[in-house]
C-alpha positions, 0 to 999 in steps of 0.5 A: 100455105101456113106461116109459123108463129102468131101470123099463122093464117091461110093466104086466101082473102075470102077465108072466114079465118082471115076475118077472125084473125084480123078482128083479133089482131085489131083488139089485142095487138094494135099497132105498137108504134101508134100505141107507144108514140105518145109515151115516147114523145112524153119521155123525150119531152121530159128529157129535153126539159131535164137537159134545159133545166140543167143548162139553165142552172149551170148558166145561173151558177156561172153568172153568179160566180162572175157577178157576186164577187164583183158585187161584194167587192163594190160593197166593200169599197163603198163601206171603206170609203164611208168608214161604215162600221156596220157594213164593214162588220158584215163584209169582213172576216175579222178572225181571218184578219186577226190570224193572218201571219205577220211578217217574219222577223228575226230574233234580233228585231223582236220589237219590230215583230211585236209592233207588227203584231199590234199593227195587225190586231188593230187592223183587224177592227172596222176602225183600223181597217178603214183608217189603213185603207183611207191612209193608203188610198189618200183623198181621192177615191179610186175606181175599184179594180176587181179580178177574180182569182179562182172560183171562190176567190177574188181581189179588190185593188184600191190604188191611190189617185194622188200617189202612183203605185201606192194603195191596198189589195183586199182578198175576198173569199166565198164563205157561204154558197147559198146565198153566196157570201163573199167576205174580205179575208186578207189585206195587203198594203202595196207601194 
């Protein structure tokens, strides 16, 4: 009885050709599963490692996105409390503060619009910003209230401890990604 293909051999076990074919198969066709098993294991381990590294990178980015604006807001609050000019210079985007839209004024109150622009320009300096915040917050310094408003934006609320409903809100924005650099881009007094 003859089989077709590579396995065409006689069915008798004592046949000389069975030994020859068995020797040939042992040398030229080792069991494919045994030969491919280490390669498959290495590929699978490489994929698992890649997935784990990706997950760790995503977790690190999420932790940075959550923690970085909070740390930046704390640094801004400390610099404002101490009126530290050097720290404020690095933590605030002065161009954004200078070019923020002033409140709209009608043509009949041009003097108030001019005065508003003057105040806005003075607020866009380290001394002016520190003076504004200290005047709005008062003598007691509040715990900063920090809230993320988006992936690249956050708000720092400094409410007055002596006058309820009075204070200032500072908007922070992510301006550089690596390393993350958050800066103040807008200031809104409230109350």
